[in-house]
N, CA and C atoms as a LAMMPS dump frame, in Angstrom:
ITEM: TIMESTEP
0
ITEM: NUMBER OF ATOMS
411
ITEM: BOX BOUNDS ff ff ff
-5.0000000000000000e+02 5.0000000000000000e+02
-5.0000000000000000e+02 5.0000000000000000e+02
-5.0000000000000000e+02 5.0000000000000000e+02
ITEM: ATOMS id mol type element x y z
1 1 1 N 370.229 27.925 -113.053
2 1 2 C 369.414 27.438 -112.624
3 1 3 C 368.713 26.876 -113.882
4 2 1 N 368.866 25.625 -114.049
5 2 2 C 367.982 25.147 -115.379
6 2 3 C 366.585 24.897 -115.742
7 3 1 N 366.092 24.347 -116.402
8 3 2 C 364.803 24.016 -116.439
9 3 3 C 364.109 23.317 -115.234
10 4 1 N 363.123 23.328 -114.943
11 4 2 C 362.44 22.823 -113.762
12 4 3 C 361.134 22.396 -113.956
13 5 1 N 360.702 21.236 -113.219
14 5 2 C 359.461 20.583 -113.079
15 5 3 C 358.265 21.829 -112.404
16 6 1 N 357.589 21.997 -112.91
17 6 2 C 356.511 22.978 -112.258
18 6 3 C 355.464 22.493 -111.16
19 7 1 N 355.654 21.096 -111.031
20 7 2 C 354.981 20.748 -110.034
21 7 3 C 356.117 20.249 -108.707
22 8 1 N 357.186 20.786 -108.665
23 8 2 C 358.054 20.638 -108.138
24 8 3 C 357.671 22.302 -106.933
25 9 1 N 357.32 23.382 -107.585
26 9 2 C 356.861 24.386 -106.668
27 9 3 C 356.04 24.159 -105.738
28 10 1 N 356.027 24.425 -104.399
29 10 2 C 355.225 23.672 -103.603
30 10 3 C 355.05 24.946 -102.571
31 11 1 N 353.699 24.895 -101.883
32 11 2 C 352.994 25.837 -100.926
33 11 3 C 352.559 25.221 -100.211
34 12 1 N 353.327 25.103 -98.954
35 12 2 C 353.107 24.639 -97.701
36 12 3 C 352.51 25.356 -96.782
37 13 1 N 351.317 25.059 -95.664
38 13 2 C 350.526 25.859 -94.762
39 13 3 C 351.067 25.17 -93.305
40 14 1 N 351.372 26.034 -92.348
41 14 2 C 351.279 25.334 -91.112
42 14 3 C 349.901 24.758 -90.829
43 15 1 N 349.876 23.495 -90.115
44 15 2 C 348.763 23.029 -89.941
45 15 3 C 348.336 23.77 -88.495
46 16 1 N 349.128 23.426 -87.777
47 16 2 C 348.58 24.07 -86.064
48 16 3 C 349.01 24.812 -85.939
49 17 1 N 349.977 25.606 -85.993
50 17 2 C 350.807 26.368 -85.373
51 17 3 C 351.952 26.388 -84.844
52 18 1 N 352.439 24.784 -84.968
53 18 2 C 353.788 23.938 -83.81
54 18 3 C 354.87 23.979 -85.382
55 19 1 N 354.589 24.569 -86.298
56 19 2 C 355.503 24.228 -87.809
57 19 3 C 355.739 22.713 -88.08
58 20 1 N 354.299 22.352 -88.279
59 20 2 C 353.86 21.024 -89.39
60 20 3 C 352.968 21.649 -90.329
61 21 1 N 354.313 21.553 -91.318
62 21 2 C 354.296 22.531 -92.84
63 21 3 C 353.398 20.656 -93.543
64 22 1 N 352.42 21.45 -94.175
65 22 2 C 351.559 20.283 -95.093
66 22 3 C 351.854 20.763 -96.463
67 23 1 N 351.802 20.44 -97.366
68 23 2 C 351.536 20.777 -99.077
69 23 3 C 350.131 20.919 -99.18
70 24 1 N 350.025 22.387 -99.736
71 24 2 C 348.103 22.418 -99.907
72 24 3 C 347.75 21.86 -100.908
73 25 1 N 346.9 20.524 -100.703
74 25 2 C 346.45 19.469 -102.035
75 25 3 C 345.666 19.987 -102.817
76 26 1 N 345.919 18.995 -103.535
77 26 2 C 345.065 19.49 -104.854
78 26 3 C 345.939 20.805 -106.166
79 27 1 N 346.758 21.578 -105.467
80 27 2 C 347.454 22.785 -106.409
81 27 3 C 347.896 21.967 -107.793
82 28 1 N 347.117 22.525 -108.66
83 28 2 C 348.086 22.431 -110.425
84 28 3 C 349.179 23.083 -110.65
85 29 1 N 348.456 24.667 -110.572
86 29 2 C 349.378 25.647 -110.777
87 29 3 C 349.529 26.728 -109.92
88 30 1 N 350.543 27.172 -109.919
89 30 2 C 351.21 28.139 -108.481
90 30 3 C 351.924 29.567 -108.962
91 31 1 N 352.042 30.708 -108.405
92 31 2 C 353.289 31.818 -108.997
93 31 3 C 353.097 32.085 -107.733
94 32 1 N 354.2 32.59 -107.531
95 32 2 C 355.103 33.341 -106.004
96 32 3 C 355.261 34.953 -107.117
97 33 1 N 354.981 35.793 -106.565
98 33 2 C 355.769 37.065 -106.768
99 33 3 C 356.114 38.058 -105.544
100 34 1 N 357.446 38.642 -105.47
101 34 2 C 358.153 39.525 -105.012
102 34 3 C 358.252 40.643 -105.395
103 35 1 N 358 41.64 -104.343
104 35 2 C 357.806 43.234 -104.764
105 35 3 C 358.24 44.095 -104.192
106 36 1 N 359.114 45.559 -104.244
107 36 2 C 359.892 45.982 -103.537
108 36 3 C 359.555 47.45 -103.689
109 37 1 N 358.494 48.381 -103.253
110 37 2 C 358.236 49.638 -103.403
111 37 3 C 359.306 50.154 -103.764
112 38 1 N 359.509 51.447 -104.431
113 38 2 C 361.032 52.133 -104.634
114 38 3 C 360.267 53.542 -103.959
115 39 1 N 361.329 54.252 -103.172
116 39 2 C 361.393 55.554 -102.824
117 39 3 C 362.22 56.478 -103.673
118 40 1 N 361.302 57.307 -104.273
119 40 2 C 362.05 58.596 -104.686
120 40 3 C 362.41 59.447 -104.674
121 41 1 N 363.943 60.305 -104.239
122 41 2 C 364.053 61.02 -103.527
123 41 3 C 364.915 62.127 -104.601
124 42 1 N 364.716 61.765 -105.583
125 42 2 C 364.965 62.906 -106.805
126 42 3 C 364.371 63.937 -106.555
127 43 1 N 365.618 65.213 -106.99
128 43 2 C 365.846 66.469 -106.435
129 43 3 C 366.165 67.225 -107.282
130 44 1 N 366.098 68.531 -107.617
131 44 2 C 366.758 69.681 -108.659
132 44 3 C 368.21 69.137 -108.635
133 45 1 N 369.246 68.657 -107.345
134 45 2 C 370.078 68.783 -107.37
135 45 3 C 370.865 67.023 -107.863
136 46 1 N 369.641 66.422 -108.223
137 46 2 C 370.419 64.953 -108.704
138 46 3 C 370.937 65.232 -109.872
139 47 1 N 371.955 64.405 -109.817
140 47 2 C 373.089 64.664 -111.075
141 47 3 C 372.373 64.107 -112.339
142 48 1 N 372.587 64.685 -113.392
143 48 2 C 372.204 64.47 -114.69
144 48 3 C 370.351 64.716 -114.383
145 49 1 N 370.085 65.154 -113.502
146 49 2 C 368.647 64.924 -113.899
147 49 3 C 368.269 63.146 -113.657
148 50 1 N 369.222 62.707 -112.847
149 50 2 C 368.429 60.944 -113.122
150 50 3 C 367.911 60.986 -111.526
151 51 1 N 366.668 60.23 -111.923
152 51 2 C 366.132 59.574 -110.802
153 51 3 C 366.97 59.318 -109.467
154 52 1 N 366.981 59.559 -108.715
155 52 2 C 367.555 58.975 -107.458
156 52 3 C 366.638 58.22 -106.421
157 53 1 N 366.969 57.057 -106.147
158 53 2 C 365.827 56.034 -105.437
159 53 3 C 366.755 55.717 -103.717
160 54 1 N 365.577 56.113 -102.739
161 54 2 C 366.23 55.784 -101.477
162 54 3 C 366.598 54.25 -101.091
163 55 1 N 367.922 53.776 -101.142
164 55 2 C 368.133 52.514 -100.493
165 55 3 C 367.718 51.591 -99.708
166 56 1 N 366.762 50.897 -99.376
167 56 2 C 366.249 49.9 -98.414
168 56 3 C 364.711 50.632 -98.025
169 57 1 N 364.301 51.255 -97.986
170 57 2 C 363.031 52.201 -98.078
171 57 3 C 361.986 51.983 -98.084
172 58 1 N 361.924 50.95 -99.287
173 58 2 C 360.027 50.643 -99.659
174 58 3 C 359.873 49.469 -99.079
175 59 1 N 358.526 49.613 -99.037
176 59 2 C 357.82 48.172 -98.647
177 59 3 C 358.017 47.103 -99.328
178 60 1 N 358.496 45.737 -98.651
179 60 2 C 358.485 44.809 -99.542
180 60 3 C 357.033 43.842 -99.154
181 61 1 N 356.731 43.515 -100.084
182 61 2 C 356.133 41.787 -99.82
183 61 3 C 356.046 40.947 -100.853
184 62 1 N 354.997 40.092 -100.646
185 62 2 C 355.188 38.754 -101.32
186 62 3 C 353.787 38.262 -101.673
187 63 1 N 353.331 37.677 -102.854
188 63 2 C 352.037 37.346 -103.073
189 63 3 C 352.146 35.629 -103.617
190 64 1 N 351 35.052 -103.566
191 64 2 C 351.185 33.642 -103.791
192 64 3 C 349.669 33.419 -104.544
193 65 1 N 349.678 32.543 -105.44
194 65 2 C 348.393 32.799 -106.331
195 65 3 C 348.694 31.387 -106.246
196 66 1 N 347.421 30.403 -106.598
197 66 2 C 347.135 29.102 -107.127
198 66 3 C 345.931 28.745 -107.531
199 67 1 N 345.99 27.425 -108.197
200 67 2 C 344.404 26.799 -108.731
201 67 3 C 344.742 25.683 -108.504
202 68 1 N 343.59 24.485 -108.732
203 68 2 C 343.779 22.976 -107.948
204 68 3 C 342.487 22.86 -108.571
205 69 1 N 342.782 21.83 -107.975
206 69 2 C 341.129 20.805 -107.997
207 69 3 C 340.518 20.504 -106.004
208 70 1 N 339.778 20.739 -106.059
209 70 2 C 338.957 20.349 -104.87
210 70 3 C 339.414 18.869 -104.441
211 71 1 N 340.229 18.989 -103.388
212 71 2 C 340.352 17.297 -102.634
213 71 3 C 339.869 17.126 -101.223
214 72 1 N 339.418 17.82 -100.99
215 72 2 C 338.5 17.616 -99.228
216 72 3 C 339.112 17.038 -98.623
217 73 1 N 340.775 17.744 -98.722
218 73 2 C 341.762 17.268 -97.872
219 73 3 C 341.89 18.092 -96.201
220 74 1 N 342.623 17.885 -95.526
221 74 2 C 342.986 18.85 -94.437
222 74 3 C 343.142 20.112 -94.76
223 75 1 N 344.333 19.908 -96.012
224 75 2 C 344.605 21.295 -96.221
225 75 3 C 343.416 22.289 -96.753
226 76 1 N 342.97 21.885 -97.409
227 76 2 C 341.806 22.245 -98.219
228 76 3 C 340.84 23.275 -97.058
229 77 1 N 340.605 22.459 -95.595
230 77 2 C 339.611 22.919 -94.906
231 77 3 C 340.536 23.866 -93.683
232 78 1 N 341.91 23.427 -93.678
233 78 2 C 342.593 24.659 -93.086
234 78 3 C 342.726 25.706 -93.752
235 79 1 N 343.106 25.883 -95.145
236 79 2 C 342.612 27.188 -96.57
237 79 3 C 341.628 27.704 -95.825
238 80 1 N 340.448 27.296 -96.088
239 80 2 C 338.865 28.194 -95.957
240 80 3 C 339.081 28.326 -94.536
241 81 1 N 339.193 28.012 -93.455
242 81 2 C 339.308 28.521 -92.01
243 81 3 C 340.12 29.54 -92.017
244 82 1 N 341.271 29.365 -92.521
245 82 2 C 342.358 30.6 -92.55
246 82 3 C 341.57 32.121 -92.917
247 83 1 N 341.097 31.806 -94.294
248 83 2 C 339.999 33.177 -95.031
249 83 3 C 339.091 33.472 -94.136
250 84 1 N 338.532 32.522 -93.562
251 84 2 C 337.28 33.01 -92.357
252 84 3 C 337.211 33.479 -91.434
253 85 1 N 338.404 32.87 -90.789
254 85 2 C 339.001 33.486 -89.565
255 85 3 C 340.102 34.963 -89.739
256 86 1 N 340.555 35.068 -90.627
257 86 2 C 341.615 35.967 -91.192
258 86 3 C 342.963 36.114 -90.48
259 87 1 N 343.334 34.723 -90.19
260 87 2 C 344.669 34.165 -89.337
261 87 3 C 345.954 34.562 -90.748
262 88 1 N 346.666 34.62 -90.125
263 88 2 C 348.001 34.873 -90.642
264 88 3 C 349.055 33.568 -90.189
265 89 1 N 348.758 32.31 -90.733
266 89 2 C 349.857 31.719 -90.065
267 89 3 C 351.178 31.485 -91.141
268 90 1 N 352.353 30.543 -90.489
269 90 2 C 353.43 30.122 -91.04
270 90 3 C 352.967 29.395 -92.78
271 91 1 N 353.682 29.755 -93.31
272 91 2 C 353.635 29.176 -94.97
273 91 3 C 354.69 29.091 -95.386
274 92 1 N 355.408 28.173 -96.33
275 92 2 C 356.624 27.821 -96.425
276 92 3 C 356.441 27.348 -98.115
277 93 1 N 357.097 28.351 -99.055
278 93 2 C 357.258 28.205 -100.668
279 93 3 C 358.553 27.591 -100.892
280 94 1 N 358.615 26.347 -101.387
281 94 2 C 359.683 25.774 -102.628
282 94 3 C 359.955 25.775 -103.67
283 95 1 N 361.208 26.877 -104.013
284 95 2 C 360.937 27.138 -105.409
285 95 3 C 362.441 26.258 -105.573
286 96 1 N 362.08 25.327 -106.201
287 96 2 C 362.89 24.115 -106.825
288 96 3 C 364.34 24.871 -107.048
289 97 1 N 365.249 23.996 -106.788
290 97 2 C 367.107 24.537 -107.107
291 97 3 C 367.4 25.998 -106.929
292 98 1 N 366.219 26.779 -106.048
293 98 2 C 366.504 27.933 -105.468
294 98 3 C 366.323 28.628 -104.356
295 99 1 N 365.512 27.94 -103.439
296 99 2 C 365.194 27.966 -101.792
297 99 3 C 364.338 27.938 -101.296
298 100 1 N 363.448 28.243 -100.475
299 100 2 C 362.618 28.232 -99.901
300 100 3 C 362.24 29.254 -99.025
301 101 1 N 361.031 29.725 -99.205
302 101 2 C 360.597 31.317 -98.872
303 101 3 C 359.508 31.071 -97.246
304 102 1 N 360.051 31.632 -96.348
305 102 2 C 358.821 31.016 -95.093
306 102 3 C 358.687 32.4 -94.613
307 103 1 N 357.22 32.46 -94.326
308 103 2 C 356.568 33.703 -93.023
309 103 3 C 355.103 33.408 -93.16
310 104 1 N 354.4 34.46 -92.343
311 104 2 C 353.554 34.851 -92.218
312 104 3 C 352.922 35.29 -93.322
313 105 1 N 351.391 34.629 -93.699
314 105 2 C 350.261 34.655 -95.085
315 105 3 C 349.046 35.063 -94.769
316 106 1 N 348.393 35.832 -95.335
317 106 2 C 347.224 35.772 -95.335
318 106 3 C 346.269 35.209 -96.696
319 107 1 N 345.423 34.241 -95.983
320 107 2 C 344.449 33.958 -97.605
321 107 3 C 343.616 35.103 -97.697
322 108 1 N 343.878 35.693 -99.014
323 108 2 C 343.317 36.804 -99.274
324 108 3 C 342.029 36.47 -100.459
325 109 1 N 342.104 35.642 -100.868
326 109 2 C 340.975 35.046 -101.961
327 109 3 C 340.381 33.588 -102.092
328 110 1 N 339.945 33.252 -102.268
329 110 2 C 339.346 31.856 -102.703
330 110 3 C 337.989 31.619 -103.224
331 111 1 N 338.269 31.102 -104.195
332 111 2 C 337.32 31.158 -105.601
333 111 3 C 337.048 29.761 -106.061
334 112 1 N 335.108 29.414 -105.844
335 112 2 C 335.75 28.003 -106.818
336 112 3 C 334.395 27.854 -107.703
337 113 1 N 334.876 26.864 -108.547
338 113 2 C 334.038 26.446 -109.658
339 113 3 C 334.03 25.541 -109.97
340 114 1 N 333.165 24.961 -110.871
341 114 2 C 332.705 23.743 -111.514
342 114 3 C 331.719 23.534 -112.422
343 115 1 N 331.665 22.796 -113.239
344 115 2 C 330.592 22.375 -114.591
345 115 3 C 330.016 21.35 -114.223
346 116 1 N 329.326 21.055 -114.84
347 116 2 C 328.414 19.885 -114.678
348 116 3 C 328.95 18.538 -114.952
349 117 1 N 329.572 18.846 -116.044
350 117 2 C 330.493 17.297 -116.425
351 117 3 C 332.109 17.214 -115.975
352 118 1 N 332.599 18.472 -115.239
353 118 2 C 333.805 18.12 -114.848
354 118 3 C 334.078 18.586 -113.351
355 119 1 N 335.278 18.066 -112.71
356 119 2 C 335.841 18.638 -111.071
357 119 3 C 335.675 19.717 -110.906
358 120 1 N 335.439 20.03 -109.494
359 120 2 C 335.402 21.357 -109.038
360 120 3 C 336.633 21.649 -108.58
361 121 1 N 336.997 23.082 -109.042
362 121 2 C 338.476 23.729 -108.841
363 121 3 C 338.287 24.631 -107.865
364 122 1 N 339.117 25.254 -107.366
365 122 2 C 339.586 26.214 -106.583
366 122 3 C 340.722 27.319 -107.268
367 123 1 N 340.426 28.473 -107.023
368 123 2 C 341.687 29.087 -106.913
369 123 3 C 341.882 30.188 -105.73
370 124 1 N 343.53 30.394 -105.094
371 124 2 C 343.384 30.876 -103.92
372 124 3 C 344.487 31.957 -103.923
373 125 1 N 344.44 33.48 -102.959
374 125 2 C 345.376 34.15 -103.31
375 125 3 C 345.601 34.611 -102.14
376 126 1 N 347.485 34.482 -101.889
377 126 2 C 347.751 34.973 -100.262
378 126 3 C 348.252 36.144 -100.635
379 127 1 N 348.591 36.572 -99.544
380 127 2 C 349.415 37.908 -99.081
381 127 3 C 350.368 37.815 -97.985
382 128 1 N 351.65 38.247 -98.051
383 128 2 C 352.497 38.459 -97.067
384 128 3 C 351.913 38.984 -96.205
385 129 1 N 352.34 39.055 -94.708
386 129 2 C 351.739 39.545 -93.68
387 129 3 C 352.725 39.9 -92.561
388 130 1 N 354.233 39.748 -92.362
389 130 2 C 355.038 39.893 -91.987
390 130 3 C 356.197 39.672 -92.813
391 131 1 N 357.396 39.648 -91.658
392 131 2 C 358.708 39.591 -92.342
393 131 3 C 359.062 37.992 -92.825
394 132 1 N 360.013 37.672 -94.248
395 132 2 C 359.605 36.79 -94.5
396 132 3 C 361.195 36.318 -94.655
397 133 1 N 361.508 34.878 -94.491
398 133 2 C 363.081 34.313 -94.231
399 133 3 C 363.026 33.599 -95.8
400 134 1 N 364.515 33.349 -96.169
401 134 2 C 364.954 33.261 -97.224
402 134 3 C 366.119 32.052 -97.128
403 135 1 N 365.919 30.519 -97.211
404 135 2 C 367.026 29.661 -97.501
405 135 3 C 367.155 29.363 -98.714
406 136 1 N 368.573 29.365 -99.228
407 136 2 C 368.873 28.98 -100.283
408 136 3 C 369.104 27.098 -100.241
409 137 1 N 368.783 26.709 -101.233
410 137 2 C 368.59 25.176 -101.472
411 137 3 C 369.946 24.739 -101.908
């Protein structure tokens, strides 16, 4: 995979529960991370004293964070409402020349900021809330 344009990494939210995904408006910077906990099963019998991990036993998770400018679009309102209602709707993360990750996420944080001579900005973070699927591009 060669160099990619950062603006092509998109975070989309299901707007009404019917699979109508729209890009979250105003995002300027986005970060996606995937994690898998390991389960250590090392014992005195482990060969050479090397650590052993139990395959496929750890908890998998994903997190998304982003920051941008407040645009007062429908997706801004949707994200705010998701936070206050604690819902876990479908999201899509489009990673250029890699694939699409899709599944339920919960909005775990929203921060708003602004200065007297600048634009209003926000930061939001999401945590996976169920099984995710991956579709290669």
